[in-house]
GURODO-168605 format. One record per residue: x, y, z negated of N, C-alpha, C in turn. Coordinates in steps of 0.1 Angstrom, whole numbers, plus 5000, padded with zeros to 4 digits. Atoms other than C-alpha are relative to their C-alpha. Layout:
XYZXYZXYZ
...
END
This chain:
500250004985581862076345499949865006
500050144995582561706351498649944997
501350065004579361616332498950065009
501049944991577361866353500049945014
499950064987578661716385499449865000
500650135001577661366373498550015000
501449985001574161486365499450035014
500549964986573761646400500049885009
499850114991575061336418498949894996
500950115005572861096397498650045004
501349964997569661296401499750015014
500250004985570261346438499749865005
500250144996570460966442498649964995
501350045005567360916420498850065007
501149924995565161186434499950005015
500049974986566161216470500749895009
499450114993567260876482499449995014
500650014986564760896511499350135003
500649874996564161246525498949995010
501050014990562061126553498749944995
501350055005559460956531500050024985
500049975014558961126497498649994994
501250015007556161006476500249994985
499850005015555761076439498649994994
498950065008555360956413500349865006
499650134994557360646425499949904989
500250095011555960386402500949885001
499050114998558260116417501350044994
498749965005561260326408499950024984
500249995015559860396373500149874993
499950145005559460026367501449955000
498650054999562959956379500950074990
499249935010564460226357499749954986
500350055014562560106326500649864998
499450145002563759746332501550014998
498649995001567359866335500450074987
499749925012567160106304500749924989
499450075011567959836278501549975001
498650034997571259766295500950135001
499349884998572260136298500450064986
499449945012574360336272500550145004
499349874999575560696267499450095011
500449904991575360946295499149945011
500850064989573960706321498549974995
501350035005571060606298499250134998
500649875001570260976291499550055013
500449964987570161056328498849925005
501250084996567760766334498850044993
501249955008565460886306499450125006
500549884994565261226321499449985014
500550034987564861086356498549945000
501350055001561760896345499050114996
500849885004560361216329499750095012
500249914988560861406362499049945009
501050064991558861146382498650034996
501449975005555861236360499650145001
500549864998555861606369499450025014
500549984986554861536405498549965000
501350044998551261516417500049865006
501349975006549161316413500049964985
499950055014550461216378499950124990
500049885009551461546359499549974986
500550045014551161376325500950074990
499349925009552261626299500649924988
499650085011552461386270501149905003
499050104996554461126289501350075003
498749924998556961396301500750034987
499549965013557361516265500749884993
499450125007557961156252501349975005
498750034994560761086277501050114997
499149885002562261436273500550004986
499550005014562361416235501049894997
499150115002563961076236501450035006
498849974993566561196261500850114992
499349895007567261516241500649954987
499450065013567761316208501349935003
498750084997570361086224501150095006
499049904995572061376243500650084989
499649925011572261576211501049934992
499150085009573961286193501450005006
498650004994576861276218500450145006
499749874995576661646227500150005015
500050014985575861576264499250125005
500649874997575061936275499049995012
500950014989573561866310498749924997
501250085004571261596295499150084991
500849925009570061836268499350115008
500649894992569462116294498849945008
501150064992567361876316498849964992
501250045009565261746287499350134995
500649885004564662106276499150055011
500849964988563462196311498749915001
501150095000561161886310499050044989
500949965011559662006277499350135004
500649884995558962346293498949975011
501050044990557162176323498849944993
501150065007555061976299499150104993
500849895006553962296281499250075011
500749944989552962436315498749925003
501250094998550662136321499050014989
501049985011549162196287499450144999
500449864999548562556297500550094988
499349935011550862676268501150085007
499049944990552662916292501150084993
498949935007554563126266501049904995
499150105005556062816251500849945012
499350054988556862686286501150095004
499149904996558563006294501350004991
498950005009560762986263500949885003
499150114997561962636270500750015013
499349994987562662706307501150115000
498949905001564663026299501249954992
498950075007566662826274500849915008
499450094991567362556299500750075011
499449924989568162816326501350054996
498849955005570762976305501149904999
499050115000572562636300500449975014
499750034986572362556337500950105006
499249894994573762896346501549994995
498750025005576762826323500749885007
499550124994577162486339500250025015
500049984986576762636374499349895008
500750114994574262366382498950055009
501049964990572362446414498749934999
501250085002569962166408499250064988
500749965012569062286373499550145002
500449864998568862656383498850005010
501150004990566662576413498749964994
501350055005564062376394499650084988
500549915011564062606363499450125006
500649884994563362906385498649975006
501350024994560462736404499049984989
501050025010558762616372499850134991
500149885007559562946354499050105008
500849924992557863126384498549964998
501350055002554762906379499450054986
500449955014554662996341499750155000
500249865000555063366348498750045008
501249974992552363356375498749994991
501250025008549763216350499950114989
500049905010550763496326499850145007
500249884992549963756354501350095002
498749934997553663856357500449965014
499950054986553463826395501350045006
498849954994556464036404501249914995
498950085005558763836381499949865005
500250144995557163506393500650005014
499650004986557863596430501550015000
498649995001561463686421500649864997
499550135004561963346404499849905012
500350094989560363166434501050025011
499149974989562663336459501449954996
498750055005565763256437500049845001
500050154999564662886436500249955014
499850044986564462876474501550015004
498649994997568062996476500849874996
499350125005569362706454499549875007
500450124993567162446471500549995014
499450004986568362546506501549964999
498650035002571862526493500249854997
499950155003571262166480499349925011
500950074990569062076511499049914993
501050075007566461976486498650045006
501249974993563361966508498850004991
501250015009560961866480499950134992
500049875008561962166459499750125009
500349894991561862396489498550015003
501450014997558362276497499150064989
500849955012557062356462500250154999
499749865002558862696460499350085011
500749934990557562806494498550014998
501450005002554062706485499650104989
500349925011554062886452500250155003
499849864996555563206467498850045009
501149964991552763196493498750044991
501249975009550063186465500250134993
499849875007551763476447499850125009
500249894990551863686478498550025003
501449994998548163616483499350074989
500549935011547363726448500350155000
499649864999549264046454499450075012
500749944989547164106486500950015013
499250014988550064046511499749885007
500550124994548263806533500949945011
499250054989550663786562501249934994
498950075007553663696539499549874994
500550135006551463446521499849905010
500250104990550463276553501349945006
498750044996554163266564500649894990
499450095010555363106532499249874999
500850125002552362866529500249905012
499950084987552662746566501449935000
498650065000556462686561500049884991
500150115009555762476531499349885006
500850104994553162276550500849925010
499250074990555462206579501249924994
498950075007558362106556499549874994
500550125007556161856537499549905010
500450094990554761716569501249925006
498850064995558261646582500549894991
499650105010558961456550499049894998
501150095003555761266551499649994986
500449995015555061376515498550035000
501449994998551361306518499350074989
500649935011550361426484500150155001
499749865000552061756488499450065013
500649954988550761796524498550044997
501449975004547261776510499950134992
500049875008548062046484500350125008
499749894992549562266511498850045008
501249964993546362246531499050084991
500849935009544462346500500550144997
499549875003546762636493499750105011
500349914989546262776528498550035000
501449975001542562736523499750114989
500149905010542862936491500450145005
499649874994544663216510498850055008
501149954992541763236535498850044991
501149975009539263236506500350144994
499749875006541063536490499850115010
500149914989541163706524498550025005
501449994997537363666526499549925013
500450084989537363416555499649864996
500450125006535263146540499949885009
500150114990534662936571501449945002
498650054998538462906577500549934987
499650075012538962816540499449864999
500750135000536362536543500749915010
499350094990538162406574501249944994
498750055006541462376555499749904989
500350105011539762206525499649875007
500450134993538161956550501249935005
498850064995541561906566500849924989
499350065011543061826532499349874996
500750125004540361576524500149895011
499850094989540561406558501449945001
498650045000544361396557500249904988
499950095012544161226522499449875003
500750124997541760966535500849925011
499250064989543860906567501349944995
498750045005547060856546499949934987
500350085012545460656517500550074988
499749935012546060926492498849984990
501150035008543660766467500250064986
499849925012543361016439498750064995
501349965005540261066418500050164997
499949865002541461416408499950085013
500149944987541761506445498550025004
501449994997538061426450499350114991
500649905008537161646420500450145005
499549874995539361926433499350055013
500749974987537761906468498650054997
501349965003534261926454499950134993
499949875007535262216431500250115010
499749894990536762416461498850025009
501149984991533762356483498850064993
501149945008531262436455500350154998
499749865001533162766450499750085012
500249944987532962856487498550025002
501549984999529162796487499550104991
500449905009528763016457500350145006
499549874994530763296475499150035012
500949984988528463246506498650014995
501349985005525463286483499049885002
500850124999524262926484500149934986
499850055013523862856446499649854998
500450145001522062526450501049905005
498950084994524662376473501350004991
498949985009527362516450499949914987
500350085012525762346419500249865003
499850144997525662016437501449955001
498650044999529362006446500750014987
499349985012530462146413499649894990
500450115009528461886394500649875004
499250124995530061616416501450004995
498649985004533461756407500149964985
499950035015532661736369499749854998
500250145001531361376374501349935002
498750064998534861296388501050034990
499049965010536861486362499350094990
500849925010534761596332500950094991
499149935009537861726313500550135007
499549894993538661996339499350134996
500649875006538062336321499650095011
500249914990538262536353498849975008
501250044992535562336371498850044992
501149965009533262396341499750155001
500149864998533962766345499450045013
500649984987533162746382498549974999
501450045001529862576373499350114992
500649895007529162856348499750125009
500149894991529663116375498849985010
501250034992527062936396498750014992
501249995009524662916367499750154998
500249855001525163296363499250055013
500749964987524063336400498649955000
501350065001521063116392499250064989
500649935011520163356363499849914987
500050085013520763086336501150054991
499049925006522563336315500549934987
499650065013522663156281500949885002
499250114997523962836296501450045006
498749954994526663026316500950064989
499249945011527763226285500649904991
499550115009528162916264501349945007
498850064993530562776291501250105000
498949904999532563106294500750024987
499449965013533163166257500849884995
499350125006534362806250501550005001
498650014998537862826265500850134996
499349885002538663186255501149994990
499050015011540563106223501249935005
498950084995542662846240500850085010
499349924990543563076269500950114993
499249905007544663346244501249944993
498950065007546763106224501149965010
499050044990548562976255500550115009
499749894991548863326270499749985014
500550024986547063206301499250115005
500749874997546263556312499249995014
500750014987545263446348498649954997
501350065002542463216336499250094990
500749925010541663446306499350125007
500549884993541163746330498749965007
501250054992538663536351498949984990
501150045009536663406321499450134993
500549885006536463746304499250095009
500849934990535163906336498649935001
501250084999532563626337499150044988
500749965012531563706301499450135001
500549864999531264076308498850005010
501150004990529064006339498749944994
501250075006526763776319499350094990
500649905010526264026290499350115008
500749894993525464296316498749955006
501250064995522864066332499049994989
500950025011521364006298499550134994
500449875005521064376292500850054987
499249965011523664386264501250075004
499049924993525664666279501350034991
498849975008527964746249500949884998
499250125001529064386245500749985014
499550014987529564376283501250105002
498949904998531664696282501349964993
498850045008533964556255500849895008
499350104992534864246276500550065013
499649944987534964446308501350084999
498849925002537564686294501249924998
498950095003539764406281500549945013
499650064987539664236315500750105009
499449904992540364556333501450044996
498749975005543364626311501049895005
499150114996544864276319500250015015
499950004986544164316356500950115005
499249884997545664666358501549974998
498650035004548864546340500649905010
499550114991549164246364499950055015
500349964986548164446396499249905008
500950104994545564176403498950075007
500849914992543764356431498549964999
501450045000540564146432499350034987
500749985013539864166395500050154996
500049855002540764546394498750055008
501149964992538164586422498749974993
501250045007535464386403499950084987
500149925012536364586371499550145002
500549874996535864916388498550005001
501550014997532364816400499249984987
500850045012531264656367500050124990
499949885009532564956346499150115005
500849904995530765196369498549974997
501450045003527465006365499750024985
500250005014527864976327499950154995
500049865005528765346321498750075005
501349944995525765436343498849964992
501150045009523465226322500050064986
499849945013524965376291499950165000
500249864997524265726306501350084997
498749935000528065816306500350035014
500049984985527765966340501450035006
498649964995531366116343500849875003
499250124999532965776337499449915011
500650084990530465596359500450055014
499749944987531165836388501549975003
498650024998534965806383500349865004
499750144996534965426384499449965013
500650034987532665426414500950055011
499049954990535165646433501249915001
498950085000537965426423499749875007
500550134994535965116434500050025015
500249974986535165276468501350015007
498749984994538765376475500749875001
499250135000540265036465499349905010
500750104992537564836483500350035015
499649974986538265026516501349955003
498750054998541864936512500049845001
500050154999541164566505499349955012
500850044988538564536533500950035012
499149984989541164696556501049905002
498950114999543864446547499449875004
500650134996541464156550499650005015
500349994986540264286584501249995009
498750004992543864336597500549855000
499550145001544763976585499149925009
500950084992541663836602500350025015
499749964986542464026635501349935004
498750064997546063906633499949855001
500250154999544963546627499349975013
500750024988542563576656500950015012
499149974989545263716679501049885001
499150115000547663436668499449875006
500750114995545063176676499850015015
500249974986544363336710501349985008
498750014994548063356718500449855001
499750155000548562986708499249935011
500850064990545662886730500550035014
499549964987547063086759501249935004
498750074997550462926756499749855003
500350144998548862576754499449995014
500650014987546762646785501150025011
498949984991549962776803500849875002
499250124999551862456795499249895007
500950104993548862246806500050025015
499949974986548862426839501349975007
498750044994552562376844500149855002
500050154999552162006837499249955012
500850044989549361986862500750035013
499349974987551462166889501149905002
499050104999554361936882499549875005
500650134996552161636886499650005015
500349994986550861766919501249995009
498850014992554361816931500549855001
499650135000555261466921499249915009
500950074991552261326938500250035015
499749964986553161526969501249935005
498850064997556661386969499849855003
500350154998555361026965499249985014
500750014988552961086994500950025012
499049984989555761217016500849885002
499250134999557860907009499249895006
500950104994554860687017499950025015
500249974986554360867050501349975008
498750034993558060827059500049855003
500050144999557660457053499149955011
501050034989554560447076500650035014
499449974988556560627103501049905005
499050104996559360377102499349875004
500850124995556760097104499450015013
500649974987555260267134501049965012
499050044990558560207153499949865004
500150144998558059837150498649965005
501450054996554259807155499350135005
500649884994553160087179498550004999
501450004999549659977183499450014986
500649995013549059927146500250144994
499749865005550660267138498950095006
501049914994548260437163498749984993
501350035007545260267146500050074986
499949945013546460377112499950155000
500049854999547060737123498650045003
501449964997543560747138499149994988
500850015012542060617106500350114990
499649895010544060867085499450135004
500549884996542961157106498550014998
501550005002539261057104499750024985
500249995014539561017066500450144995
499649875004541361347063498950105003
501149904997538461527081498949984990
501150025010535961367057500450064987
499549955013538061467027499950155000
500149854999538261827039498650054999
501449965001534561847043499549994985
500450025014534061707008500650104991
499349895008536661946993499350135002
500649874997534962237011498750014992
501349995007531562146996500350014985
499749995014533162096962500550144996
499649875003534862436963498850105000
501249915000531562606973499249984987
500750025013529862436943500750074988
499249935011532662556920499850155000
500249854999532362906934498750054995
501349965005528662916928499949994985
500050025014529062786893500850124993
499249895005531763056887499350135000
500849884999529463326899499050014989
501050005011526763216875500650034986
499449985013529163206846500450154998
499649865001530463556854498750084997
501349935003526763676855499749994985
500350025014526263516820500950084991
499049925008529463686807499650145000
500449864999528264016820498850044991
501149975009524963986802500450004985
499650005014526663886770500850124996
499249885002529064176774499150124998
501049895003525964406776499449984986
500650035013524564236745500950054988
499149975011527664296723500050154997
500049865003527964676727498750054995
501349965005524164706722499949974985
500150045014524364516690501050074991
499049925008527564686677499650144998
500449865001526165026685498950014988
501049995011523164956662500749994986
499350025013525564836634500750134996
499249885003527765146637499050124996
501049905003524665366637499549994985
500550025014523565216604501150044990
498949965009527065266588500050165000
500049854999526965636600498850064992
501249955007523465676585500349994985
499650015015524765556550501050114996
498949905003527765786552499350144999
500749875000525566086561499150024988
500949995012523266006531500949994988
499050015011526465976509499749884992
500150135007525565616500501249925002
498750054998529165516497500149854997
500050155003528665176480499349925010
500750074990526065076505500749995013
499250004988528265186534501149904999
498950105001531164986520499649865001
500650134999529064676515499749965015
500450024986527664716550501249985009
498850014992531164766565500749864998
499450135003532364446547499349895008
500850104992529564236563500250025015
499849974986530064416596501449945005
498750064996533764316597500049855002
500250144998532863956591499349965012
500850034988530263966618500750035013
499249964988532564136643501049895003
499050114997535163856638499349885006
500750114994532463596646499650035014
500449964986531363796677501249995009
498850014992534963816688500349855004
499750144998535363436684499049945010
501050074993532063346701499450075013
500749934989531163606727500449955013
499650054987533163446755499749865002
500350154999531863096748498649995006
501450014995528862986769499149934990
500850075010527662766740500850004987
499450015014528362776702499149914992
500850095009527162546674498850084994
501149945007523762616658500450064987
499549965013525662646625500650145001
499449874998527662946638499050105004
501149904996524563106655499250044988
500849975012522663086622500850084990
499249925009525563226602500150145005
500049864994525763526626498750074997
501349955002522063566623499850044985
500249975014522163556585500850134996
499249885003524963816584499250135005
500749894994522864046607498850034991
501249985008519663996586500450064986
499549955012521664066554500350155001
499649864997522964396570498750085001
501349934999519364496579499350014987
500749995014518064416544500750114992
499349895007520764646530499750135006
500349874994519964906555498750054996
501449975004516264906547499749994986
500150005014516864886510499149884995
500750125004515464526506498550025002
501549994998512064626520499449885007
500550134995511864276535500949894996
499150125002513163926528499949915012
500050104989513863636551500349864995
499750145003514163256551500349935013
499750084989515763016575499949854996
500250145004514562656573499949915011
500250114991514662326591498849924997
501250075003511362156594500249855001
499650145000513061826602501549995000
498550025002516561676601500750055013
499249944989518961886622501550004996
498649995002522761836624500550125007
499749874993523562206631501450015005
498750004995527162126637500149935014
500050084987526261896667499050065010
500949944991523662126683500650135005
499349894994525062386707499050085009
500949914993523062686720500850135005
499449884996523963016738500250104989
499849915012525463276714499150125000
500849885002523363566700498749995008
501350024993520163416715498850034991
501149985010518063446683499950144995
499949875006519263786671499050105006
500949894995517264006695498549984996
501450025004513963836685499850044985
500049955014514763896648500050154999
499949865000515764246655498750075004
501349954996512464306674499049994989
501050025011510464166645500250114989
499749905011512264406620499650145005
500149874996512164716641498550045004
501349974995508664686655498849944992
501050065009506864486629500150044985
499849985015508364506594500450144997
499549865003509864856597498850094996
501149915002506365016598499049954990
500950065010504764786572500050074986
500049955013503664916539500049884990
499850115009504764686511501149915005
498950094997507164396511499849925013
500150084988507864236545500749874998
499350145000508863876552500249955014
499750054987510563726582500449854997
499950145001510363346585500549945013
499550074988512563146609500149854997
500150155002511762776613500549945013
499450074988513762536635499749854999
500250145000512962186645500449945014
499550074988514061926671499149895003
500850114996511961696691500349965015
499750054987513061486721501050105008
499049914994516161706729499650145002
500549864999514062026726500250064986
499949925012515062286700498950105000
501149905002512062486688500350094989
499849895010512562816669498850094999
501149915002509562996655500450114991
499749885008510163356643498850074997
501349955004507263486623500250124990
499949895010506863826606498650044996
501349955004504063976586499850155001
499949864998504464316601498650065005
501249934996501964556617499349955013
500650054988501464366649500450085012
499549934988502164456685499150125004
500949894997499064676690500450134992
499749895008499964896661501450065003
498649954996503664916671499950085013
500149934987502665026706499550144998
500549865002500865326691501050094994
499049925007503865446672501050055011
499149934990505865696693501450004995
498650015005509465596688500949975012
499250034988511665636719501249914998
498850085002514765496703499749854998
500450145002512965186692499649935013
500450064988511465126726501249975009
498850034992514965156742500649874994
499350125006516364896717499249875004
500850124997513464656724500249965015
499950034986513664686762501449945003
498650054997517464636762500249864994
499850145006517564336737499249895007
500850114994514664136751500249995015
499850014986515364226787501249925003
498750084998518964096785499849864996
500350145004517763786766499249935011
500950064990515063716792500949975013
499250034989517663746820501049884997
499150115003520063506802499249875000
500950124999517163256798499749965014
500350034986516363276834501249945007
498850074994519963196844500249864995
499950135005519962906821499049905007
501050094993516762766837500549975014
499750014986518162826872501249915002
498850064997521662696870500449884991
499750115009521762456841498849904998
501250085001518362296846499549994986
500450005014517462396811498550054999
501449965002513762416800500050104988
499949905010514062736781499050115002
501049904999511162976775499650044986
500649955013509463186748498750075003
501349934999506063326742499850074986
500349925012504763586717498550004997
501450015004501563546697499750104989
500449915011499663796675499349914990
500650075011498663676641498950094993
501149925007495363786625499649934987
500550075013493863726590498649955002
501450054999490463586583499050105005
501049904996488763916590500450055014
499749964987490463956624501050115001
499049895000492964226613501449955003
498650054997496564216626500749974987
499250055012498764016602501449975004
498650034996502063996621500149945014
499750054987503663836651500849874999
499250124999505063496660500649985014
499350034987507663426687500449854999
499650144999508163066697500949985012
498950024990511362986716500349855001
499750154998511962636731501149995010
498950014991515162526748500649864999
499150125001517162216757501350044995
498749975006520262216736501049905005
498950094996523662056742500649944987
499250065011525461816718501550025002
498649984999529161816711500649935012
499450084989529961546737499850075013
500349934987528261746765500850125001
499349884999529962066756501549975003
498650044997533461896755500249965014
499850054986532861726788500050115011
500149894990532162066805501250094999
498849915002535462226792501049975011
END
């Protein structure tokens, strides 16, 4: 017991000498310890050896071979004098080194052995760190419930020791485990607490990792824009605090490349992933991400070569988490190549691992892939069964994601409301202070008037004159503000008309799929619809949004219409010159009615494949948007008797026309549009082109109006 207390006291001094500024690995401390080592003997020397090994388990070092070297040296000397705490710590370090090598079964064995010794010694330090690392090993083996239990136990011991570094790591890993199990609210709570704890400690490396972990949570929840925001915050925070780490740059490019693949931008994804590999060519997981992008680009042989390479290593290390991912990739690749039996073999193995681990996302992918494979193999009963399972589980996942996104939106709104309330209170307090100061000044003037009557009368006269002028100016200012407020209310009313009109069309489409029993199409449509609704909730009350957000909403709408009309048309959105879409602000949902009109009155009635082309350019502060379709033309559309289509057209374009008129009138915006008919060489109708021009606002102008 005395030896255990010595170990705890020593490691507390070595690791936690400065709680307010924790940066690892501390190379200065490592150098100091190595210089002292030759003069150390016995227990003290063994503790120093283990302390050096511990420094190397922190980011950004995590050097497995270095940890093992110091741990083996410490164990050998501790075994010679039978120093039990020193042996337990070195065994724990050997387990951590195995985790970094992705030999998770070996890591688990070492950590359980060390944990048993620390429990007998009643070492809170040893039990806390063994549990947190054991949780990480179990997580990678898909033993998520056991991992979460270990992570919560480690939090208990770290809180008892007031070990903020350990707490930060444990809270972070528990957050990731909850996200994997689909409990997004608990995940956000644990991840946010880890971030706040690490920020208070100024542990810059770990703050960066916490930002990345929260981004991963939003990625799992399907909120890719928020995920990118947190990845960007991590990168900017690292630069601001001089976290110069080559592996961080590789990680950032990997994460961004993955998001672009999920957003169906394979070329952008390939660019970022290739940049990540250039920074860290040895990272196996980045190569797998690149393979997934190559699969999207239909480069099946290249992708398959990447996927098969690490399989044996993952099996050997019992790395079931990464094995599950790569086996699913192999199955998808064989399915795309038309080798359905090989695909089925890998899909079944992946599905078995996912079911055992309750990994919801991989179970969902497995249901869909197995349904497709059995259908291609003409095993209809199995195909139908897995399709039913996929539909039921996807509805549950989409529901959880949508509830989390709504909860997140409400939290952001409540936070903004509280901030606005505090700002208003500050403003009122300042007005009161100014009023008190003015009253004191007037009292001084009155006292002065007792001594200089003539001068006081003159001052009073001037003050009254000035007050009259100020009241007139204030009256004019209030009238101007009132007029501006009326205009903004009119604009909000028009946008409020636009949103129900747009949502009604979307719900009608979902209802149409359900009535036709097209469950998979309805599910996919509902997923896109939930994402679009979240953006509409965010943007509908804003007078201006960025062109990037406007085009993202437009792309979601067009994807939904493509799905609705069974890919009877395609579309493209291009910039004909350089446009910084994050610095260009336009009214929300301004382009969608024109695209809708082109689909419903041009492409809908066209025989053959339709095409919708949207081109944007900027010239002298004028944003030009050309929307061109190869549909039947306006004359042909006018001959088709469709009352529902006429209503949609009149509502969408009429509201948009009124919005543009208000912009011209009250914002001095040069905004207009015209519609031209397109004919071929023989004079036959070949489509329609709408050209919309408007003055846009940049970020500085929008902020100044807030």
